C-alpha positions in Angstrom: -64.0 18.0 13.3 -61.9 14.5 13.1 -63.6 13.8 9.5 -62.9 17.3 8.5 -59.5 16.7 9.6 -59.2 13.2 7.9 -60.7 14.9 4.8 -58.5 17.6 5.0 -55.3 15.3 5.0 -56.9 13.1 2.2 -56.7 16.1 -0.4 -53.4 17.5 0.8 -49.8 16.5 0.1 -47.7 14.8 3.0 -45.2 17.6 3.3 -43.5 16.1 6.2 -42.6 12.8 3.9 -41.2 13.9 0.7 -39.8 10.2 0.3 -43.8 9.0 0.0 -44.2 11.6 -2.7 -41.9 11.0 -4.7 -42.4 7.2 -4.2 -46.0 8.1 -5.3 -44.9 10.3 -8.2 -42.4 7.4 -9.6 -45.0 5.0 -9.6 -47.7 7.3 -11.3 -44.8 7.9 -14.1 -45.7 4.3 -15.1 -49.6 4.8 -15.2 -49.6 8.4 -17.3 -49.5 6.8 -20.6 -52.3 4.9 -20.0 -54.8 7.7 -17.9 -54.0 10.2 -21.7 -54.7 7.0 -23.3 -57.9 6.7 -21.7 -58.8 10.2 -21.8 -57.8 10.5 -25.6 -60.0 7.2 -26.8 -63.1 8.0 -25.0 -62.9 11.7 -26.3 -62.0 11.0 -29.7 -64.7 8.3 -29.9 -67.6 11.2 -27.9 -66.4 14.1 -30.5 -66.9 12.0 -33.7 -70.1 10.3 -32.4 -71.9 14.0 -32.0 -69.8 15.5 -34.9 -71.4 12.7 -37.5 -75.2 13.3 -35.8 -77.7 14.0 -37.8 -80.3 14.7 -35.3 -79.9 18.1 -33.0 -76.2 18.2 -34.2 -73.6 20.3 -32.1 -71.9 22.9 -33.2 -68.5 22.8 -34.8 -66.6 24.4 -32.1 -68.2 22.1 -29.3 -67.6 18.9 -31.2 -64.7 19.6 -33.0 -62.2 21.9 -31.9 -63.0 22.0 -28.1 -61.9 18.2 -27.9 -59.1 18.8 -30.3 -57.9 21.4 -27.7 -58.3 19.0 -24.9 -56.3 16.2 -27.0 -53.6 17.9 -27.4 -53.2 19.3 -24.2 -53.6 15.7 -23.2 -50.4 14.7 -25.6 -48.3 17.4 -24.5 -48.7 16.8 -20.7 -48.5 12.8 -21.2 -44.8 13.2 -23.1 -43.6 16.1 -20.0 -45.0 14.6 -17.2 -43.7 10.7 -18.1 -40.4 11.9 -18.4 -40.5 14.9 -15.7 -41.8 12.1 -13.1 -39.4 9.3 -13.6 -36.2 11.0 -12.4 -38.0 13.2 -9.7 -35.8 14.5 -6.7 -37.5 14.7 -3.2 -37.1 18.5 -3.2 -38.9 19.0 -6.2 -41.6 16.0 -5.5 -43.7 17.9 -3.4 -44.4 20.9 -5.4 -44.9 18.9 -8.7 -47.8 16.6 -6.3 -49.7 20.0 -5.5 -49.0 21.0 -9.3 -50.6 17.6 -10.3 -53.3 17.9 -7.9 -54.3 21.2 -9.6 -54.0 19.7 -12.8 -56.4 17.1 -12.1 -59.5 19.6 -10.6 -58.4 21.4 -13.8 -58.6 18.3 -16.2 -61.7 17.4 -14.3 -63.4 20.4 -15.0 -62.6 21.0 -18.3 -64.2 17.6 -19.7 -66.5 17.7 -17.4 -67.9 20.6 -18.8 -67.5 19.8 -22.1 -69.2 16.7 -21.8 -72.1 18.6 -19.8 -72.0 21.5 -22.3 -72.5 18.2 -25.4 -75.3 16.3 -23.1 -78.2 18.4 -24.4 -77.4 17.6 -28.1 -78.0 14.4 -30.1 -80.4 11.6 -29.7 -81.2 9.7 -26.5 -78.2 7.4 -27.7 -75.6 10.0 -28.0 -77.1 11.3 -24.8 -76.5 8.1 -22.9 -73.1 7.9 -24.6 -72.0 11.3 -22.9 -73.1 9.5 -19.2 -71.2 6.5 -20.4 -68.4 8.7 -21.8 -68.3 10.1 -17.9 -68.4 7.1 -16.0 -65.4 4.8 -17.9 -63.0 8.2 -18.0 -63.5 8.9 -14.2 -63.1 5.1 -13.1 -60.4 4.8 -15.7 -58.5 7.9 -14.5 -59.0 7.3 -10.6 -57.4 4.0 -11.0 -54.6 5.1 -12.9 -54.4 8.0 -10.1 -54.3 5.3 -7.3 -50.8 6.3 -6.2 -51.9 10.2 -5.9 -55.0 9.9 -3.2 -55.6 13.6 -3.8 -55.8 13.6 -6.8 -57.5 10.8 -7.5 -60.1 12.2 -4.7 -60.2 15.6 -6.5 -60.9 14.2 -9.9 -63.6 12.1 -8.8 -65.6 14.8 -6.5 -65.2 17.3 -9.8 -66.8 15.0 -12.0 -68.8 13.0 -10.0 -70.5 16.2 -8.2 -70.8 17.7 -11.2 -72.0 15.6 -13.6 -74.5 13.6 -10.9 -75.9 16.9 -10.0 -76.6 17.9 -13.9 -78.2 14.6 -14.3 -80.6 15.4 -11.4 -82.0 18.6 -12.7 -82.8 17.1 -16.0 -86.0 15.3 -13.4 -85.8 12.4 -15.8 -86.3 9.4 -13.8 -83.4 7.2 -16.1 -80.6 9.9 -15.4 -81.9 10.4 -12.0 -81.2 6.7 -11.1 -77.5 7.0 -13.2 -76.6 9.9 -11.0 -77.6 7.9 -7.9 -75.5 5.2 -9.4 -72.6 7.6 -10.4 -72.5 8.8 -6.7 -72.7 5.3 -5.1 -70.2 4.4 -7.6 -68.0 7.4 -6.4 -67.9 7.0 -2.9 -66.9 3.0 -3.4 -64.1 4.1 -5.6 -63.1 6.6 -2.7 -62.9 4.0 -0.2 -61.1 1.7 -3.1 -58.7 4.7 -3.2 -58.0 5.3 0.3 -57.3 1.7 1.2 -54.9 1.5 -1.9 -53.1 4.8 -0.5 -52.8 2.8 3.3 -51.3 -0.4 1.6 -49.2 1.8 -0.9 -47.5 3.9 2.2 -47.5 0.6 4.0 -45.1 -0.8 0.8 -43.4 2.6 1.1 -42.1 2.3 4.5 -41.9 -1.0 4.8 -39.4 -0.7 1.5 -37.8 2.6 3.5 -37.3 0.3 6.7 -35.8 -2.4 4.3 -33.3 0.3 3.2 -32.4 2.0 6.5 -31.7 -2.0 7.6 -29.4 -2.4 4.6 -27.8 0.5 5.1 -27.7 -0.1 8.7 -26.1 -3.4 7.8 -24.0 -1.8 5.1 -22.4 0.4 7.9 -21.9 -2.5 9.7 -20.3 -4.6 7.3 -18.0 -1.2 6.5 -17.3 -0.9 10.2 -16.2 -5.1 10.4 -14.2 -4.4 7.0 -12.5 -1.4 9.1 -12.0 -3.4 12.2 -10.7 -6.2 9.9 -8.8 -4.3 7.4 -7.7 -0.9 9.2 -5.5 -0.3 12.4 -7.6 1.7 14.5 -4.3 3.2 16.3 -2.4 4.3 13.1 -5.5 4.2 10.4 -2.9 2.5 8.4 -4.0 -1.2 6.6 -3.2 -3.8 9.0 -1.6 -7.1 8.9 -4.3 -9.0 7.3 -5.0 -6.5 4.6 -1.0 -6.1 4.0 -1.0 -9.9 3.4 -4.1 -9.9 1.4 -2.6 -7.1 -0.7 0.9 -9.2 -0.7 -1.0 -12.1 -2.5 -2.9 -10.4 -4.6 0.4 -8.3 -6.2 2.3 -12.2 -6.2 -0.9 -13.4 -8.4 -0.7 -10.4 -10.8 3.0 -10.5 -11.1 2.7 -14.4 -11.7 0.3 -14.0 -14.3 1.9 -11.2 -16.5 5.6 -11.5 -15.6 6.0 -8.6 -13.7 7.3 -7.7 -9.6 7.1 -5.5 -7.3 9.4 -4.8 -3.7 8.1 -6.0 0.1 9.7 -3.7 2.6 9.5 -4.1 6.5 10.4 -1.1 8.9 10.9 -1.3 12.6 11.3 1.3 14.7 14.8 1.7 16.9 14.3 2.6 20.4 10.5 2.2 20.4 10.8 0.3 23.5 12.7 2.7 25.5 9.9 5.1 24.3 7.1 3.0 26.2 9.3 2.2 29.1 10.7 5.7 30.1 7.3 7.8 29.1 4.8 5.0 28.9 2.5 3.3 26.7 0.5 6.6 26.1 3.4 7.9 24.9 4.2 4.9 22.8 0.7 5.3 21.0 1.4 8.6 20.2 4.4 7.5 18.5 3.0 5.0 16.8 -0.1 7.3 15.7 2.6 10.1 14.5 4.4 7.1 12.7 1.2 6.7 10.8 0.9 10.1 9.7 4.2 10.2 8.1 4.0 6.9 6.5 0.8 8.2 4.9 2.2 11.4 3.8 5.0 9.1 2.2 2.5 7.0 0.5 0.9 7.2 -3.1 -1.2 4.8 -5.5 1.8 3.1 -6.0 3.5 2.7 -2.5 1.4 1.0 -0.2 2.0 1.0 4.1 0.5 -1.0 6.6 0.9 -1.7 10.4 1.8 -5.5 11.0 1.8 -5.2 14.5 4.0 -3.7 17.5 6.5 -1.0 16.3 6.7 -3.4 12.9 5.4 -1.5 9.8 5.0 -3.0 6.3 5.7 -1.2 2.8 4.9 -2.5 -0.7 6.1 -0.7 -3.8 3.3 -2.2 -6.4 5.8 -1.7 -9.2 9.5 -3.1 -9.1 11.6 -0.6 -8.6 15.7 -0.6 -9.4 17.8 -1.0 -6.4 19.1 2.9 -6.7 15.3 3.9 -6.3 14.4 1.4 -3.4 17.6 3.0 -1.5 16.3 6.3 -2.4 12.6 5.4 -1.2 13.6 3.6 1.9 15.8 6.5 2.9 13.1 8.9 2.4 11.1 6.7 4.8 13.9 6.7 7.7 14.4 10.3 7.2 10.5 11.0 8.4 10.7 8.5 10.8 14.3 10.1 12.8 12.6 12.9 12.9 11.6 13.9 17.1 8.6 13.2 18.3 6.7 15.6 20.8 5.3 13.8 23.6 3.3 16.0 26.1 6.6 17.9 26.6 9.2 15.6 26.0 11.1 14.9 23.0 11.5 11.4 21.9 14.6 10.3 19.0 13.9 6.9 17.1 14.9 5.9 14.2 13.5 3.3 11.5 15.1 0.7 10.0 13.9 -1.1 6.3 14.5 -4.4 4.9 13.7 -4.8 1.2 12.8 -7.9 -0.9 12.0 -8.3 -4.6 9.5 -10.5 -5.9 10.2 -13.2 -7.5 14.2 -12.5 -7.7 14.4 -12.9 -3.8 11.4 -15.4 -3.1 9.0 -17.1 -5.5 6.1 -17.0 -2.9 4.8 -14.7 -0.3 6.1 -16.5 2.6 9.8 -16.6 1.3 9.9 -12.6 0.1 8.5 -11.8 3.4 10.9 -13.7 5.1 14.0 -12.6 2.9 12.5 -9.1 3.5 12.9 -10.0 7.2 16.5 -11.6 7.3 17.2 -7.7 5.5 15.8 -6.3 8.0 17.4 -8.2 10.7 20.9 -7.4 9.2 19.8 -3.9 9.2 18.9 -3.9 12.9 22.5 -5.7 13.6 25.1 -3.5 12.3 23.1 -0.6 9.9 20.0 0.8 12.2 18.2 3.5 10.7 19.5 2.6 7.1 17.7 0.5 4.2 18.3 -2.9 3.4 18.3 -4.8 0.3 18.0 -8.6 0.4 21.0 -9.9 -1.3 23.0 -13.9 -1.9 24.9 -12.7 1.4 21.7 -12.7 3.3 20.7 -16.1 1.9 23.7 -17.7 2.8 22.9 -16.1 6.3 19.6 -17.6 6.4 20.8 -20.8 5.7 23.3 -20.9 8.2 21.0 -19.9 10.3 18.8 -22.5 9.7 21.3 -24.9 10.1 22.4 -23.8 13.4 19.0 -23.7 14.8 18.3 -27.5 13.8 21.5 -28.7 15.2 21.2 -26.7 18.4 17.7 -28.1 19.4 18.8 -31.7 18.7 22.4 -30.9 20.3 23.4 -33.0 23.6 24.5 -29.7 24.9 25.8 -31.4 28.1 28.8 -32.9 25.8 29.2 -30.0 23.2 28.8 -26.9 25.4 31.7 -25.9 27.3 33.4 -22.9 29.0 36.3 -20.7 28.6 37.3 -18.2 31.2 39.1 -14.6 30.8 40.3 -13.0 33.9 39.6 -9.6 35.8 42.6 -8.2 37.3 43.6 -5.5 39.6 45.4 -3.3 37.4 47.4 -2.3 40.6 48.4 -5.5 41.7 47.9 -7.3 39.0 46.4 -9.9 40.9 43.2 -12.0 39.4 39.8 -10.3 41.2 37.6 -13.3 39.2 36.6 -14.7 35.9 34.5 -13.8 33.6 32.7 -17.5 31.8 32.3 -17.3 28.1 30.3 -19.9 26.6 31.5 -22.1 24.1 30.1 -24.7 21.4 31.3 -27.6 19.6 28.9 -29.4 17.1 30.1 -33.0 15.9 28.8 -32.1 12.4 29.5 -28.1 12.2 32.7 -28.1 14.6 33.3 -24.6 16.6 30.5 -22.3 16.5 31.1 -18.9 17.5 28.9 -17.8 20.6 28.1 -14.7 18.0 25.8 -16.9 16.2 24.8 -19.7 18.3 23.5 -17.4 21.3 21.7 -15.4 19.0 19.6 -18.3 17.4 19.3 -19.8 21.5 17.9 -16.6 22.4 15.7 -16.5 19.2 14.1 -19.9 19.7 14.3 -20.0 23.7 16.7 -22.9 23.9 18.9 -20.3 25.8 17.3 -21.0 28.8 18.8 -24.6 28.2 22.0 -23.1 27.5 22.1 -21.1 30.4 21.4 -23.9 32.6 23.7 -26.1 31.1 26.5 -23.6 31.4 25.9 -22.4 34.9 26.0 -25.7 36.2 29.5 -26.0 34.5 30.7 -22.8 35.5 29.6 -23.5 39.2 31.6 -26.7 39.4 34.8 -24.5 38.3 34.0 -22.1 40.7 33.9 -24.3 43.6 37.8 -25.4 42.6 39.1 -21.4 42.7 40.2 -20.0 45.7 37.7 -18.5 48.1 38.4 -14.6 47.0 37.8 -15.4 43.2 34.4 -14.6 41.9 32.2 -15.8 38.7 30.8 -13.3 36.2 28.0 -14.9 34.2 26.1 -13.9 31.1 22.3 -13.7 31.6 20.2 -13.2 28.4 17.1 -11.3 28.5 15.0 -14.5 28.3 16.8 -15.8 31.4 14.7 -13.0 33.4 12.1 -12.5 31.2 9.9 -14.3 34.3 10.2 -14.3 37.9 10.0 -18.2 37.7 12.8 -18.4 35.3 15.1 -15.9 37.4 14.0 -18.0 40.3 15.5 -21.4 38.6 18.4 -19.7 38.4 18.8 -19.0 42.1 18.0 -22.2 42.7 21.0 -23.9 40.9 23.2 -21.4 42.5 21.9 -22.7 45.8 22.3 -25.9 45.3 25.9 -25.8 44.0 26.8 -25.3 47.2 28.9 -21.9 46.1 28.1 -18.8 48.3 26.0 -16.6 46.2 28.3 -13.4 46.8 30.7 -15.2 44.8 28.6 -15.0 41.9 28.2 -12.1 39.3 25.2 -12.0 36.8 25.5 -9.9 33.8 23.4 -8.7 31.9 23.1 -6.1 28.9 21.6 -2.9 28.8 19.6 -4.0 25.8 18.5 -7.0 27.6 17.2 -4.7 30.5 15.1 -2.4 28.1 13.1 -5.5 26.6 10.5 -5.5 29.7 11.9 -3.1 32.1 9.9 -3.9 34.8 10.1 -7.6 34.6 13.8 -6.9 34.4 13.6 -4.8 38.1 11.9 -7.4 39.6 13.8 -10.3 38.8 17.5 -8.6 39.2 15.9 -7.5 42.3 15.2 -11.5 43.0 18.6 -12.2 42.5 20.2 -9.9 44.3 18.2 -10.9 47.3 19.6 -14.0 47.2 23.0 -12.6 47.6 24.1 -12.7 44.2 25.5 -9.9 42.7 24.1 -8.0 39.1 26.6 -6.6 36.7 25.2 -4.1 34.0 27.5 -4.9 30.8 28.1 -3.0 27.9 27.7 0.1 29.2 26.9 3.2 27.0 26.1 1.3 24.0 22.4 1.5 24.8 19.8 3.4 24.3 19.5 5.4 27.6 21.9 4.1 30.3 22.0 6.8 33.0 18.0 6.6 33.2 18.8 2.8 34.2 21.6 2.7 36.6 20.1 4.1 39.6 16.5 2.2 39.2 18.0 -1.2 39.1 20.2 -3.2 42.2 23.5 -3.3 40.0 26.6 -3.7 41.9 29.2 -3.6 38.7 29.2 -1.6 35.4 31.6 -2.6 32.9 32.7 -0.3 30.4 32.2 -1.2 26.9 35.2 -2.2 25.0 34.2 0.0 22.0 35.6 3.1 24.2 38.7 1.3 24.6 40.0 1.2 20.8 41.5 4.9 21.2 41.5 5.7 24.8 44.5 6.3 25.0 44.8 8.8 22.0 41.4 10.3 22.2 40.6 13.1 24.5 36.8 12.5 24.2 37.3 8.3 24.9 39.0 9.4 27.8 36.3 12.3 29.0 33.8 9.1 28.6 35.5 6.9 30.4 36.3 9.2 33.3 32.6 10.1 33.7 31.8 6.6 34.6 34.5 5.9 36.4 33.5 8.9 38.8 29.9 7.8 38.3 30.4 4.5 39.4 32.5 5.9 42.9 29.7 8.5 43.8 27.1 5.6 43.3 29.5 3.4 45.4 29.6 0.6 42.5 32.3 -1.4 41.0 33.5 -0.9 37.7 35.2 -2.9 35.2 36.8 -2.0 32.1 37.0 -4.6 29.5 38.7 -4.6 26.0 42.1 -3.8 26.9 44.7 -5.1 24.5 47.5 -2.5 24.5 50.0 -1.7 27.7 49.1 2.3 26.7 45.4 1.7 27.3 46.3 0.0 30.3 47.9 2.6 32.0 45.8 5.3 30.6 42.7 3.9 32.4 45.1 3.1 35.2 45.6 7.3 35.2 42.1 7.8 34.8 41.2 5.6 38.3 40.4 2.2 37.1 41.1 -0.8 39.3 39.0 -3.6 37.7 40.3 -4.6 34.3 40.1 -7.5 31.7 41.3 -7.8 28.0 43.7 -9.7 25.8 46.3 -7.5 27.0 46.1 -9.8 30.6 44.6 -13.2 29.0 43.2 -14.4 26.5 40.0 -17.0 27.6 41.1 -20.3 28.6 40.0 -23.6 28.8 38.6 -24.5 33.0 41.5 -26.9 33.2 44.1 -24.0 32.3 42.9 -21.5 35.5 44.9 -23.3 38.3 48.1 -22.6 36.2 47.5 -19.1 35.2 46.4 -18.3 39.0 49.6 -19.8 40.1 52.0 -18.1 37.5 50.0 -14.7 38.2 50.8 -15.3 41.9 54.2 -15.7 41.8 54.3 -12.4 39.4 52.5 -10.2 41.9 52.2 -11.6 45.5 49.3 -10.0 46.9 46.4 -11.7 48.3 43.8 -11.4 45.4 40.7 -11.5 48.1 42.1 -8.0 49.8 43.1 -6.6 46.1 39.4 -7.2 45.2 38.3 -5.5 48.3 
């Protein structure tokens, strides 16, 4: 049974492996011309011999017409098979191989039958030629059919069995010997076919394994390329891909004299989303941003995520300023649409800085820096809008670079100094304390405004040294003031970015000998939102050390009320922006009144800053304010002028300042 099963398998088509069948047919296609050439040459030679025989000559139909028809069939099959088998698909391979097996059997029967019918005619030599014809034809055809095991075995079986049987029945010893030799040769050929088939199957399997391995390698390569070039969160190209495209565009632009535009996009308010709703919601926002940017992309507009909430855009053909602004506005409009976050709604905006190559910069680094500079300007003053880099921004960059270098090499102990602005009780006009304001006089640049050097100090983290120097100087002055006055000292987000830095501030206060309760550290809402949890930890540490904590510029941040009850504030300072029209604008009055009521309900002190007119002072006084600050009462003064100012204020309003504060 096992042998019959193997025989059945050898004579059947491997339906379960159409890829093997297709490979067999493709290999056979190369042998098709040779196979039919062997048949044609042998058939024509045998037919001519018998057609010209003078002894026992075969009839014309057998010697001429039948071989002619067989040759015509061979030519037609040769042309059709060679064309068809070269491009055989997997779906058609199995049926085609079945047809070839049947055709091999039919051709074997046809040629064998013709040879057997021809055998009785002619001389002994011509009969020997018939035997030679059968032997050479079957050997040649079997070798041409080596790739098609079933077809080769069918042909071999049909021809060998039929002709050997015929020779045996002639009872001629020579022909019987030829029959035995043919059978043995057939068996040997069958073994050769089987061995070749196994080798061929092994090669096909090896090739298939190699292809699968190559495909797997290619998939891994594609996955690695995707990981290396695509941001997994947003499906946008990543920073690496962005700069690769940027370099390619710059090389092309330099070669053909063209140009392109580089844009940097930053989300306004994204940090607050992370702090309020969590990082999972932040990821949802970034994914939605990716979808919105992809919806705006086209073959000439390329978006990428550079990291965090920063994105890049490349306009691969240089656009005029009007078109660049219009594109930026469309991007900003798309990013300003509300974001749905699992039952919550977040509202953000996007600011874009544009720079044009090569006008804004002749290198990739320069044009990127110029786009970043335009973005920085937008973040400072025009959030949610596109900004195109200009010469004004170039001047600002050079100024910033110069200030950075000077600040790095400055003698801070001698160049930094303080001015103090009093905080008063609006009812008694007595001082409650002073806010320390840092100033810098550089030997090369002269006076540098705090809005310039503080920003640069924060960006370079030189603010840590600046804060320490100014705090030491401020504490020296506080020790000379009356005991009832307190110091309000501004901190940067960098100053509370780690617990050791907050601890350093506390150590400086404790080492000064000034009671900690006389020190009020001010922190802006924007600084708090950079890392809310760290800010809360640092401010709690400062509060536990006995110092006071004040929230500065209240009302200018992203979500003020959400932080008031979660941080250890003692005081809230209402931003000066509300004071410009507080005496004429009912909306401003209501806002100030609401904040004053909030502070009263939360048992917090409230300082109204930025008062410049008597009308403003009277208005906030009527609204319930007590602690005030502004040019109306005093401009910032040098440390040496504080004592004189206090004396003058004491004469004007002889009420104990400490009692007024309390």
